[in-house]
N, C-alpha and C positions, 0 to 999 in steps of 0.2 A: 503493500500499500502506501501511497505518496501523498504528500502534504506539500502544497508551493506555500513557500512562507511570506507573500506577498499578495496584497489585494490586489493591487494594479496587474502584475504578473499573469490572475486569474483570467484577464482579459485576454490574453492567448489560449487558455487552456482549450476553448471551444473548436480552435484551430487545429489542435494537434489530433483531433480525432481518436476512436477508441486505440487503446494498448493493453497489453498484456498484463500493465501492472494498474492495479484500481486507483482509482485518485478521490479524494474526498474533496469537491468543490466548497470553497470559503461560504460562497453564499447559498448553497444550499443546508450546510450546516449552521448558517445562520436563520436560514428560514423556518427549518425545523425547529429552532430552539425557540423564535418568535412565537409561531404555532402554538407551543406547548406553553409559553408565558402568557398566552393570550391576548397578543398584542392583534390589533387590526389598523392601526395606521403609525409607521415609523419614521422619522427623519433620518437622514444620512449626513454624516461628516467624513471628510477624506480629502485625497489629492482631488485637485479639478478632475482628473481623471477621472476617479474613483466616482465623483458625484456626477459626471455628466454622461457616463458610459452608460450601458445595458447591465452593468456586471451584477447589480443587486435586484434594479426594477421588475425582468423578467421573471425571475427566480421568487420573489416578494410576490408579486401579482399571481403568479401559479399556485400560491399557497393562500392566496386571499387576503393579502396585505397590502394596504397601500404605501408605496414610496413619496416622500417629499423630500426637495432638496432645497439648500437656502435659493434666494435669489443672488443674480448674479455677481452683484458688489459683495454680499458676504461671503460667495464662495471664492472672490477674489482674495478677501482677507483671509480665510481659512487658509487657502493655498498658501497664502504667503508666509502666514505663521508656521504652516508645517515646513514648508522647505528653508525658512529663514529662521526659525528659531528651535523648532520640536527635533529636528533631523540633526541640528547641532548640540543637542543637549542642553538646548536653553528653556528652562521653565520658569517663565515669570509670573507671578501673582496677578499682576493685570490683565496678563492673555489669559490664564485660568477664568479669571472674571468676564472678560469679553467673551469668552467659548459659552461660559454658564447664560451669559445674556442671551446668546444665540439659541442657544438650548429653551430657554424660557420662551424666547418670540416663538419659535416654532412652535411650543407648546401653545400658546395664547394663539397665535394668527392661524396656524394650520391644522390645530387640534390632534397633534403628534401624540400617542402615549408612550413613547421612549425614541431615545436616536442612538442609530446605531454608528460607534465608533470603527468606521472603514477602514481602519489603518493602525500598525503597532504604536504609532507617535501621539494620538490622541489619548491613547489609554495612559500614557505616560505622565499626561497633564490632569487631565480629569480624571482623578483616582478619589477612591473613596466612597463617600456617598453620593447617591444619584444628583445630577445637577437639575436643579429647580424643579424638583420635586419627579425628576423621570429616570427610570432605568436607563442603563449606557448599555447596550450588548456590545461587549467587548469580542470583535470578529475573530483577532488573533488568539485568545484564550477560548472561543467556542470552536474554533477550528483544530486546536489542539487536543480540546477534550474531546471531539469527534473522532480523533484519528485514536484515542488511547481506548475510548468506547469500542470503536471497531476492531483494536486488536486484542480488548479483553473477550470480544466475543466468538474469536476465532480459534 
């Protein structure tokens, strides 16, 4: 079994086609977890590539879950923070507050019942308690847990 340890790299997984090695797709694992948690409408934060791609949207919609992404100017901010701070290991309290405000806006404006952390780095700054009272499904953790469950079942 194989896992690809990057959300964005999963964009190429569909192009690979069937292989002898089973893959666990990060968005499938996330969709399954979201269904078990009772989510109906989720927001998504990650790189611009992840937020604008079909990576999560199609798989979540097939599971009966709506996906909401931030407006373009907010996506620009999140993408800039992602590469300008988070991948460099810079975790500022002001940035955390800004990201929590984005989550609160998505809750209030878009009616989301959680916000997917669609990358490794957002989970490093949005740690601990849920933001704005919403759960933050961590795709990296969900993906690894799906891999461990697959190994334990076989």
